[in-house]
VEXZA-868385 format. One record per atom (N, C-alpha, C, CB): residue in one letter; x, y, z. Coordinates in steps of 0.2 Angstrom, whole numbers, plus 2048, in hexadecimal, padded with zeros to 3 digits. Glycine has a CB too. Example, Ala and Ser with C-alpha at 12.3 -4.5 7.8 and 13.67 -1.06 7.14 Angstrom:
# residues 2
A8427E4827/A83E7EA827/A8427F0827/A8397EA82D/S8407F5823/S8447FB824/S840800827/S8467FD81D/
***
This chain:
# residues 208
M91B312814/M92031080F/M91D30F808/M923309811/V921310803/V91E3107FC/V92030B7F8/V91F3177F9/D91E30B7F1/D9213067EC/D91F2FF7EE/D9283077EB/R9242FA7ED/R9232F37EE/R91F2F17F4/R9292EF7ED/E9212F47F9/E91E2F2800/E9162F4800/E9212F5806/S9152FA7FE/S90E2FD7FE/S90A2F97F9/S90D3047FD/Q90C2F77F3/Q9092F37EE/Q9072EC7F1/Q90D2F27E8/K90C2E97F5/K90A2E37F8/K9052E37FD/K9112E07FB/R9042E9800/R9002E9806/R8F82EA804/R9012EF80A/L8F72EB7FE/L8F02EC7FB/L8EE2E77F6/L8EF2F37F9/I8E82E57F5/I8E62E17F0/I8DE2E37EF/I8E62D97F1/V8DC2E27E9/V8D52E57E7/V8D02E07E5/V8D62EA7E2/F8CA2E07E8/F8C42DC7E6/F8BF2E17E4/F8C22D77EC/Q8BD2E17DE/Q8B72E57DC/Q8B82EC7DE/Q8B02E27DE/D8BE2EF7DC/D8BF2F67DE/D8C02F77E5/D8BA2FA7DB/R8C02F27EA/R8C02F37F1/R8C72F17F3/R8BB2F07F5/K8CB2F57F7/K8D12F37F9/K8D12EF7FF/K8D62FA7FA/I8D62EA800/I8D72E6805/I8DE2E6807/I8D42DE804/R8DF2E880D/R8E62E8810/R8E92E1811/R8E72EC816/R8EF2E0810/R8F22D9811/R8F92DA813/R8F12D580B/L8FC2D5816/L9032D5818/L9062CE817/L9032D7820/W90C2CE814/W9102C8814/W9132C681A/W9152C880E/Y9112C081D/Y9132BE824/Y9132B7824/Y90E2C1829/N9192B4827/N91A2AD827/N9192A9821/N9152AA82C/N91C2AD81B/N91C2AA815/N9152A9812/N9202A3815/E9112AD813/E90A2AD810/E9072B3811/E9062A7813/W9022B580D/W8FE2BB80E/W8F92BB813/W8FA2BD807/F8F82C0817/F8F32C181C/F8EF2C781A/F8F52C1823/Y8E82C681B/Y8E32CB818/Y8DF2CE81E/Y8DF2C9813/S8DE2D581E/S8DA2D8823/S8D32D6823/S8DA2E0822/V8D12D3829/V8CA2D082A/V8C52D6829/V8CA2CD831/V8C62DC82C/V8C22E182C/V8C12E3825/V8C42E7830/D8C62E4821/D8C52E681A/D8C12E1816/D8CC2E6816/M8C22DA817/M8BE2D5814/M8B72D5816/M8C12CE816/V8B62D681C/V8AF2D781F/V8AB2DD81B/V8AF2D8826/E8AF2E281B/E8AC2E8818/E8AA2E7810/E8B12EE818/V8AE2E480D/V8AD2E2806/V8A72DD805/V8B32DF803/L8A72D8809/L8A22D3809/L89B2D680B/L8A32CD80D/T89B2DA810/T8942DC813/T8922E3811/T8952DB81A/D8972E780F/D8952EF80E/D8932F2814/D8902EF808/S8952EF81A/S8932F2820/S8972F8822/S8952ED826/P8932FE824/P896304826/P89B30382C/P891309827/T89A2FE830/T89E2FD836/T8A12F5836/T8992FE83D/P8A52F4831/P8A82ED831/P8AB2EB837/P8AD2ED82B/R8AE2EF83B/R8B22ED841/R8AD2EA846/R8B62F2844/Q8A72ED847/Q8A22EB84B/Q89F2E4848/Q89C2F084C/Y89E2E4842/Y89B2DE83E/Y8A02D883F/Y89A2DF837/W8A62D983F/W8AB2D4840/W8AB2D2847/W8B22D683E/G8AA2D684C/G8AA2D5853/G8A42D0854/G8A92DB857/K89E2D1851/K8992CD852/K89A2C684F/K8922D084F/V89D2C6849/V89F2BF846/V8A42BB84A/V8A12C083F/K8A92BF84D/K8AE2BC851/K8AB2B9857/K8B32C1852/D8A62BD85A/D8A32BA860/D89F2B485F/D89F2C0864/R89B2B585A/R8962AF858/R8992A9856/R8912B2853/E89E2AA851/E8A12A484E/E8A72A1851/E8A32A6847/F8AA2A5856/F8B02A2859/F8B02A2860/F8B62A6856/I8AF2A8863/I8B02A986A/I8AA2A586E/I8AF2B086C/Q8A42A586C/Q89F2A286F/Q89F29A86F/Q8982A486D/L8A2298869/L8A3291868/L8AA28E86A/L8A228F860/E8AE29386D/E8B429186F/E8B928E86A/E8B428D876/L8B8291864/L8BC28E85F/L8C329285E/L8B928E858/S8C828F85C/S8CF29285B/S8CE298856/S8D428D859/P8D129D857/P8D02A3853/P8D42A184C/P8D42A9856/I8D12A4847/I8D42A3840/I8D82A983E/I8CE2A283B/W8D82AE842/W8DC2B4841/W8E22B5845/W8D72BA841/V8E62B9843/V8EC2BC847/V8EC2C3846/V8F32B9844/Q8EF2C784B/Q8EF2CE84B/Q8F62D0848/Q8EE2D1852/L8F62D4843/L8FC2D7840/L8FB2DE83F/L8FD2D3839/K9012E283E/K9002E983D/K8FF2EB836/K9072EC840/L8FA2EE835/L8F82F182E/L8F82F882E/L8F22ED82B/L8F92FB828/L8F8303828/L8F1305829/L8FB305821/A8EF30982D/A8E830B82F/A8E731282B/A8E730C836/E8E131482B/E8DF31A828/E8E332082A/E8D731B828/D8E5320830/D8E9326833/D8F0325831/D8E832683A/E8F232082D/E8F931F82A/E8FD31C830/E8FB325827/K8FA319835/K8FE31683A/K8FD30F83A/K8FC319841/L90230B83C/L90230483C/L8FE302842/L90930083C/R8F92FE841/R8F52FC847/R8F32F4847/R8EE300847/Y8F32F184C/Y8F12EA84C/Y8EA2E984A/Y8F22E7853/T8EA2E4845/T8E32E2841/T8E32DB841/T8E32E683A/D8DD2D8842/D8DB2D1841/D8DC2D0839/D8D42D0843/C8E02CA838/C8E22C8831/C8E12C1831/C8E92CB82F/V8E02BF82A/V8DF2B7829/V8E32B6823/V8D82B5828/N8E62AF823/N8E92AD81D/N8E42AB818/N8EE2A781F/L8E62A8812/L8E22A680D/L8DD2A180F/L8E62A4807/K8DF29C812/K8DB296815/K8D629981A/K8DF291818/S8D829D81E/S8D32A0823/S8CE2A5820/S8D72A3829/A8D02A881B/A8CC2AD817/A8C62A9814/A8D02B0811/F8C72A3812/F8C129F80F/F8BD29D815/F8C429980C/R8C029C81B/R8BC29A821/R8B82A0823/R8C0298827/L8BB2A6823/L8B72AC824/L8B12AE820/L8BC2B2824/V8B22AD819/V8AD2AE815/V8A72A9816/V8AF2AD80D/Q8A82A3818/Q8A329F81A/Q89F2A1820/Q8A629881B/S8A22A5824/S89E2A882A/S89A2AE829/S8A42A9830/I89A2B0823/I8972B7821/I8922B581C/I89C2BC820/T88C2B781D/T8862B7818/T8872BD813/T87F2B681B/S8892BB80D/S88A2C1808/S8892BE801/S8912C4809/K8862C27FD/K8852C17F6/K88C2C17F2/K8802C57F3/K8902C47F5/K8972C47F2/K89C2BE7F4/K89B2CB7F4/A8992BA7F8/A89D2B47FB/A8A02B07F5/A8992B07FF/E89C2AE7F0/E89F2AA7EB/E8A42AD7E7/E89A2A77E7/P8A22B47E4/P8A72B77E1/P8AE2B97E4/P8A52BE7DE/F8AD2BA7EB/F8B32BB7EF/F8B72B57F0/F8B12BD7F6/K8B42AF7F1/K8B82A97F1/K8BC2A77EA/K8B32A37F2/M8B82A97E5/M8BC2A87DE/M8C22AD7DE/M8B72A97D9/W8C12B37E0/W8C62B87E0/W8CC2B67E5/W8C42BF7E3/L8CA2B37EB/L8D02B07EF/L8D42AB7EC/L8CD2AE7F6/A8D02A67E8/A8D32A17E5/A8D82A37E0/A8CE29C7E2/E8D62A87DC/E8DA2AB7D7/E8E02AF7DA/E8D62B07D3/V8DF2B27DF/V8E52B67E3/V8EA2B07E5/V8E22B97E9/G8E82AB7E7/G8ED2A57E9/G8F02A37E3/G8E92A07ED/K8EC2A27DE/K8EF29F7D8/K8F52A47D5/K8EA29E7D2/E8F32AA7D5/E8F82AF7D2/E8FE2B07D6/E8F52B67D2/R8FD2AF7DD/R9032AF7E1/R9082A97E0/R9012AF7E9/I9052A37DF/I90929D7DD/I90D29F7D6/I9052977DD/E9092A17D1/E90C2A37CB/E9122A87CB/E9072A57C6/E9112AD7CF/E9162B27D0/E91C2AF7D3/E9132B87D4/I91B2AA7D8/I9212A77DB/I9252A37D6/I91F2A37E1/E9212A07D2/E92529C7CD/E9282A07C7/E9202977CA/N9252A67C6/N9272AA7C0/N9262B17C2/N9232A97BA/P92B2B47C6/P92B2BB7C8/P9292C07C3/P9312BD7CC/E92B2BF7BD/E9292C47B7/E9212C57B7/E92C2C27B1/L91D2C07B9/L9162C17B9/L9142C77BD/L9132BB7BB/A9172C77C3/A9152CD7C8/A9162D37C4/A9192CC7CE/Q91C2D47C1/Q91E2DB7BE/Q9192DC7B8/Q9252DA7BB/D9172D77B4/D9122D77AF/D90B2DA7B2/D9112D17AB/R9092D77B8/R9032D97BA/R9032E07BD/R9012D47C0/V9092E27C0/V9092E97C2/V9092EE7BC/V9102EB7C5/K90C2EC7B6/K90C2F07B0/K9052F17AD/K9102ED7AB/E9012EB7AD/E8FA2EB7AB/E8F62EF7B0/E8F72E47AB/Y8F72EF7B6/Y8F32F47BB/Y8F42FB7B9/Y8F62F27C2/Y8FA2FD7B8/Y8FB3047B6/Y8F83067AF/Y9033067B6/E8F93017AA/E8F63027A4/E8EE3047A4/E8F72FD79F/L8EB3007A9/L8E43007AA/L8E23077AD/L8E12FB7AE/K8E730A7B1/K8E63107B4/K8E73167AF/K8EA3117BA/G8EA3147A9/G8EB31A7A4/G8F131D7A4/G8E631F7A5/Y8F631A7A8/Y8FD31D7A8/Y90031C7A1/Y90131A7AD/P90432079E/P90831F798/P90D31A799/P90B326795/K90F317793/K914312793/K91B314796/K91531078C/D91D31A794/D92431D796/D92431D79E/D925324793/W91E3207A1/W91E3217A8/W91E31A7AB/W9173247AA/I91A3157A8/I91A30E7AB/I92130B7AB/I91530A7A7/D92430C7A6/D92B3097A5/D93030C7AB/D92E30A79E/K92F3127AC/K9333157B1/K9313137B8/K93331D7B1/R92A3127B9/R9283107BF/R92A3097C1/R9203117BF/L92A3057BC/L92C2FE7BD/L9342FE7BF/L92B2F97B7/R9383027BC/R93F3027BD/R9403057C4/R9433077B8/G93C30A7C6/G93C30D7CD/G93A3077D2/G9373127CE/I9353037D1/I9332FE7D5/I9392F97D6/I92D2FA7D3/A93D2F77D1/A9422F37D1/A9482F67D5/A9452F17CA/I9492FC7D4/I94E3007D8/I94D3007E0/I9503077D5/R9463017E1/R9443017E8/R9452FA7EB/R93D3037E8/Q9442F57E7/Q9442EE7E9/Q94C2ED7EB/Q9422E97E4/D9502EF7E7/D9582EF7E9/D9592F27EF/D95C2F17E3/L9562F87F0/L9582FC7F6/L9552F97FC/L9553037F5/T94F2F77FC/T94C2F3802/T9502ED804/T9452F2801/D9522E97FE/D9562E3800/D95C2E5803/D9572E07F9/E95F2EA801/E9662EC805/E9642EE80C/E9692F2801/W95F2F280D/W95D2F3814/W95C2ED818/W9572F8814/K9582E8815/K9572E2819/K95E2DE81A/K9532DD815/F9622DE815/F9692DB816/F96D2DE81C/F96D2DC810/R96B2E581D/R96E2E8823/R96A2E8829/R9702F0821/D9662E3829/D9622E282F/D95C2E7831/D9662E1835/V95A2EA82C/V9542EF82D/V94E2EA82C/V9542F5828/Q94A2E9831/Q9442E5830/Q93D2E8832/Q9452DF835/E93D2EC836/E9372EF839/E9342F4833/E9382F383F/E92D2F4832/E92A2F882D/E92B30082F/E9222F782E/K92C302835/K92D309837/K93430B835/K92C30A83E/D939306835/D93F308833/D94030982B/D944302835/F93C305827/F93C306820/F93930D81F/F93830181D/A93430F823/A930315822/A93531B823/A92A315826/I93931A829/I93D31F82B/I943320825/I94131E831/L94631B823/L94B31C81E/L94831F817/L94E31581C/T94231D815/T93E32080F/T93D327810/T93831C80E/N93B329816/N93A330818/N940334817/N93733181F/E94633181A/E94C33581A/E94E336812/E95233181D/I94E33180E/I94F332807/I94B337804/I94E32B803/S944337805/S93F33C802/S941343805/S93833A804/K94334380B/K94434A80E/K94A34D80B/K94434A815/A94F34980A/A95634B807/A95534D800/A95B346808/T95134A7FC/T95034B7F5/T94B3507F4/T94D3447F2/F9453507F7/F9403557F5/F93E35A7FB/F93A3517F4/G942359801/G94035E806/G93A35D80A/G940365804/K937357809/K93135580C/K93134D80E/K92B356807/T92E34C813/T92D344815/T928342810/T92B34381C/V92733B810/V92233880C/V91B33B80D/V92233080C/G91933B814/G91333E816/G912345814/G91233D81D/E917349814/E916350812/E91635180B/E91D354815/Y91934C807/Y91934C800/Y91234A7FD/Y91E3487FD/K90F345801/K9083437FF/K903349800/K90633D803/Q90434C806/Q900352807/Q900357802/Q90135580E/F907358800/F90835D7FB/F90435B7F4/F91035E7F9/K9043557F3/K9013527ED/K8F93527ED/K90434B7EB/G8F73537F3/G8F03527F5/G8ED34B7F5/G8EC3567EF/L8F13477F7/L8F03407F8/L8ED33F7FF/L8F633B7F6/Q8E633D7FF/Q8E333C806/Q8E3335808/Q8DC33F805/K8E2330804/K8E132A806/K8E8326808/K8DE325801/P8E932380E/P8EF320810/P8F231B80B/P8EE31D816/N8ED318807/N8F0313802/N8F23157FB/N8EA30D801/Q8F131C7FA/Q8F431F7F4/Q8FB31F7F4/Q8F13267F3/N8FE31D7EF/N90531C7EE/N9083237EB/N9073167EA/L90D3267EF/L90F32C7ED/L91332C7E6/L91432F7F2/R9173277E5/R91A3267DF/R9163257D9/R91F3207DF/D9103237DA/D90B3227D4/D9093297D2/D90531E7D6/H90A32E7D6/H9073357D5/H90D33A7D4/H9033377DA/M9133377D2/M91933C7D1/M91A33C7CA/M91F3397D5/S91C3427C8/S91F3437C1/S9263417C0/S91D34A7BE/D9293417BA/D9303407BA/D9343457BE/D9323417B2/
***
């Protein structure tokens, strides 16, 4: 799925992407992605497995994570250990890293921005605009992109009103629109554009 949903699923710390999901009225973040950022480990899953065993399983502590489906590198939704903001701070304490303090400050700022956006939704749009400006997109393109995001929001709200809830159903509907319009599914269009990474947003690479 693209646009608003894919933007929500990613957040960046020092140019490193962390997957996240809005669940039970709060953000949950991928533990493996956080471990990779904090440790630069080439095998973050194994690293997290050792931390999990040492800090929680052996001590018989209650888990701080839940398993949620996030988009994997193969573009499929797979169950992944995730933590909310409070548990993210607990996770950082369990990992020895020179990035720990900057990461804590970043987490605090992420929480602060979320509260601000709830109180003033226009801030979220301003931050998206700033993001595209930093990436060098021209003003006309950004204005159209923001309008497209708003239209997509209306469309997905209508789908939700009609009881579409599952992520795969949103993806199916998006693919049907893409195929009817361009003759390609979203995946086929991304391949046509040469987009290799699953987190690359197709609409960010489309011309008028």
